[in-house]
C-alpha atoms as a printed R data frame, in Angstrom:
    type eleno elety resid chain resno       x       y       z
1   ATOM     1    CA   MET     A     1 -12.801  14.402  -7.806
2   ATOM     2    CA   GLY     A     2 -10.179  13.476 -10.617
3   ATOM     3    CA   LEU     A     3  -7.091  10.578 -10.046
4   ATOM     4    CA   LYS     A     4  -4.840  12.192  -8.026
5   ATOM     5    CA   THR     A     5  -1.181  10.578  -7.764
6   ATOM     6    CA   ILE     A     6   1.408  11.153  -5.324
7   ATOM     7    CA   THR     A     7   4.817   9.340  -5.236
8   ATOM     8    CA   VAL     A     8   6.594   7.722  -2.633
9   ATOM     9    CA   ASN     A     9  10.537   6.915  -1.989
10  ATOM    10    CA   THR     A    10  11.117   3.566  -0.587
11  ATOM    11    CA   GLU     A    11  14.066   3.234   1.335
12  ATOM    12    CA   SER     A    12  14.493  -0.261   1.271
13  ATOM    13    CA   PRO     A    13  14.333  -3.741  -0.352
14  ATOM    14    CA   GLN     A    14  11.200  -4.634   1.486
15  ATOM    15    CA   GLN     A    15   9.408  -2.253   4.071
16  ATOM    16    CA   PHE     A    16   6.173  -0.944   4.515
17  ATOM    17    CA   ILE     A    17   5.216   2.450   4.573
18  ATOM    18    CA   ASP     A    18   2.207   4.123   6.435
19  ATOM    19    CA   ILE     A    19   0.899   6.451   3.553
20  ATOM    20    CA   THR     A    20  -2.490   7.151   6.004
21  ATOM    21    CA   HIS     A    21  -1.664  10.691   6.187
22  ATOM    22    CA   THR     A    22  -1.299  11.209   3.081
23  ATOM    23    CA   VAL     A    23  -4.266   9.945   2.301
24  ATOM    24    CA   ARG     A    24  -6.524  11.793   4.993
25  ATOM    25    CA   LEU     A    25  -4.904  14.569   3.021
26  ATOM    26    CA   VAL     A    26  -5.945  13.750   0.049
27  ATOM    27    CA   VAL     A    27  -9.716  13.114   1.279
28  ATOM    28    CA   ARG     A    28  -9.446  16.674   2.392
29  ATOM    29    CA   GLU     A    29  -8.725  18.207  -0.516
30  ATOM    30    CA   SER     A    30 -11.548  15.942  -2.226
31  ATOM    31    CA   GLY     A    31 -14.029  18.466  -0.067
32  ATOM    32    CA   VAL     A    32 -16.260  14.397  -0.349
33  ATOM    33    CA   THR     A    33 -17.949  14.193   3.242
34  ATOM    34    CA   ARG     A    34 -19.589  11.020   2.472
35  ATOM    35    CA   GLY     A    35 -18.784   8.282  -0.231
36  ATOM    36    CA   THR     A    36 -15.033   5.910  -0.955
37  ATOM    37    CA   CYS     A    37 -11.605   6.062  -1.764
38  ATOM    38    CA   GLN     A    38  -9.869   4.141  -3.744
39  ATOM    39    CA   VAL     A    39  -6.041   3.644  -3.524
40  ATOM    40    CA   PHE     A    40  -4.388   2.308  -6.127
41  ATOM    41    CA   ILE     A    41  -0.511   1.028  -6.815
42  ATOM    42    CA   PRO     A    42   0.454   0.362 -10.823
43  ATOM    43    CA   HIS     A    43   3.409  -1.729 -10.009
44  ATOM    44    CA   THR     A    44   3.906  -5.329 -10.219
45  ATOM    45    CA   THR     A    45   6.551  -5.568  -7.212
46  ATOM    46    CA   ALA     A    46   4.642  -3.234  -5.389
47  ATOM    47    CA   ALA     A    47   1.144  -3.135  -3.456
48  ATOM    48    CA   VAL     A    48  -1.367  -1.562  -0.743
49  ATOM    49    CA   THR     A    49  -3.119  -2.927   2.100
50  ATOM    50    CA   ILE     A    50  -4.119  -1.834   5.692
51  ATOM    51    CA   ASN     A    51  -3.152  -3.524   8.807
52  ATOM    52    CA   GLU     A    52  -2.098  -2.358  12.411
53  ATOM    53    CA   ASN     A    53  -0.504   1.360  12.628
54  ATOM    54    CA   THR     A    54   0.980   0.159  16.714
55  ATOM    55    CA   ASP     A    55   3.490  -2.626  16.618
56  ATOM    56    CA   PRO     A    56   5.910  -2.142  14.626
57  ATOM    57    CA   ASN     A    57   6.073  -5.646  14.745
58  ATOM    58    CA   VAL     A    58   3.326  -6.794  13.111
59  ATOM    59    CA   LYS     A    59   4.685  -5.005   9.645
60  ATOM    60    CA   GLN     A    60   8.275  -6.581  10.522
61  ATOM    61    CA   ASP     A    61   6.357 -10.289  10.982
62  ATOM    62    CA   ILE     A    62   4.447  -9.626   7.666
63  ATOM    63    CA   LEU     A    63   7.313  -9.157   5.790
64  ATOM    64    CA   ASP     A    64   9.067 -12.109   7.482
65  ATOM    65    CA   ILE     A    65   6.441 -14.662   7.232
66  ATOM    66    CA   LEU     A    66   6.220 -13.606   3.190
67  ATOM    67    CA   GLU     A    67  10.204 -14.042   2.782
68  ATOM    68    CA   THR     A    68   9.880 -17.836   4.292
69  ATOM    69    CA   ILE     A    69   6.694 -18.357   2.215
70  ATOM    70    CA   ILE     A    70   8.102 -16.783  -0.793
71  ATOM    71    CA   PRO     A    71  11.864 -16.761  -0.330
72  ATOM    72    CA   SER     A    72  14.084 -13.497  -2.174
73  ATOM    73    CA   LYS     A    73  16.578 -15.461  -3.225
74  ATOM    74    CA   GLY     A    74  14.182 -18.779  -4.054
75  ATOM    75    CA   LYS     A    75  14.452 -20.521  -7.520
76  ATOM    76    CA   TYR     A    76  12.545 -19.230 -10.055
77  ATOM    77    CA   LEU     A    77  12.431 -18.521 -13.743
78  ATOM    78    CA   HIS     A    78  11.474 -15.053 -13.627
79  ATOM    79    CA   THR     A    79  15.396 -14.109 -14.323
80  ATOM    80    CA   GLU     A    80  15.611 -10.128 -13.205
81  ATOM    81    CA   GLY     A    81  16.134 -11.145  -9.547
82  ATOM    82    CA   ASN     A    82  12.511  -9.982  -8.007
83  ATOM    83    CA   ALA     A    83  10.095 -12.694  -9.322
84  ATOM    84    CA   HIS     A    84  10.031 -12.958  -5.133
85  ATOM    85    CA   ALA     A    85   8.459  -9.715  -5.204
86  ATOM    86    CA   HIS     A    86   5.678  -9.900  -8.019
87  ATOM    87    CA   ALA     A    87   4.440 -12.672  -6.135
88  ATOM    88    CA   LYS     A    88   4.419 -10.779  -3.106
89  ATOM    89    CA   ALA     A    89   2.483  -7.825  -4.504
90  ATOM    90    CA   SER     A    90   0.314 -10.322  -6.444
91  ATOM    91    CA   LEU     A    91  -0.686 -11.998  -2.377
92  ATOM    92    CA   ILE     A    92  -1.341  -8.829  -0.885
93  ATOM    93    CA   GLY     A    93  -2.948  -6.827  -4.211
94  ATOM    94    CA   SER     A    94  -2.969  -3.138  -5.954
95  ATOM    95    CA   THR     A    95  -5.351  -1.444  -4.540
96  ATOM    96    CA   ILE     A    96  -7.553  -0.911  -1.568
97  ATOM    97    CA   THR     A    97 -11.155   0.990  -0.701
98  ATOM    98    CA   VAL     A    98 -11.724   2.889   2.017
99  ATOM    99    CA   PHE     A    99 -15.371   4.308   3.180
100 ATOM   100    CA   ILE     A   100 -15.169   8.143   4.258
101 ATOM   101    CA   GLU     A   101 -17.997   9.147   6.276
102 ATOM   102    CA   SER     A   102 -17.958  12.361   7.993
103 ATOM   103    CA   GLY     A   103 -15.096  13.718   5.955
104 ATOM   104    CA   GLN     A   104 -13.009  10.898   7.168
105 ATOM   105    CA   LEU     A   105 -11.558   7.792   6.481
106 ATOM   106    CA   VAL     A   106 -13.356   4.398   8.058
107 ATOM   107    CA   LEU     A   107  -9.985   2.634   9.481
108 ATOM   108    CA   GLY     A   108 -10.381   0.342  12.964
109 ATOM   109    CA   THR     A   109  -8.408   2.276  15.830
110 ATOM   110    CA   TRP     A   110  -5.242   0.265  15.081
111 ATOM   111    CA   GLN     A   111  -5.734   0.274  10.763
112 ATOM   112    CA   SER     A   112  -3.271   2.548   8.619
113 ATOM   113    CA   ILE     A   113  -2.654   2.486   4.966
114 ATOM   114    CA   TYR     A   114  -0.016   1.166   3.757
115 ATOM   115    CA   LEU     A   115   2.484   0.868   0.609
116 ATOM   116    CA   CYS     A   116   4.071  -2.370   0.947
117 ATOM   117    CA   GLU     A   117   7.530  -2.210  -1.047
118 ATOM   118    CA   PHE     A   118   8.944  -5.566  -2.607
119 ATOM   119    CA   ASP     A   119  11.746  -4.300  -4.957
120 ATOM   120    CA   GLY     A   120  13.163  -1.158  -3.599
121 ATOM   121    CA   PRO     A   121  14.356   1.242  -3.239
122 ATOM   122    CA   ARG     A   122  12.441   2.810  -5.915
123 ATOM   123    CA   THR     A   123  10.913   5.731  -6.542
124 ATOM   124    CA   ARG     A   124   6.520   4.785  -6.854
125 ATOM   125    CA   ASN     A   125   3.204   6.393  -7.393
126 ATOM   126    CA   VAL     A   126   0.063   5.307  -5.655
127 ATOM   127    CA   LEU     A   127  -3.092   6.916  -7.691
128 ATOM   128    CA   PHE     A   128  -6.201   7.799  -5.271
129 ATOM   129    CA   ARG     A   129  -9.791   8.744  -6.851
130 ATOM   130    CA   VAL     A   130 -12.223  10.211  -4.245
131 ATOM   131    CA   ILE     A   131 -16.467   9.037  -4.991
132 ATOM   132    CA   SER     A   132 -18.969  10.949  -3.612
133 ATOM   133    CA   GLY     A   133 -21.944   9.116  -2.186
């Protein structure tokens, strides 16, 4: 499968958006039954991660922890006002890879895939490549 891009509109300055359903649709559309799905976010103030999908407090806790470590109103040399978002995105990361078996994402019972917004609201692109193997 070639590169696939989807667009996500974020609503808050900082939030986690569950994109697992979309990733599952991309995998299904690819027809790949065994391989990997790479998820990449081509932005410097957003990230992608895998974490718990059941307790919404987990997402908020992660955002709160990141805010404690890297405060939005910190003293930074980058003058655009979003230095904190660059640092948070770098810590979380811009890519994940998920195994595919029997045409399904291999995720743990409580896992989902999240787009992490740190400088919103914005329109974000998420890129996918599904690889057979």
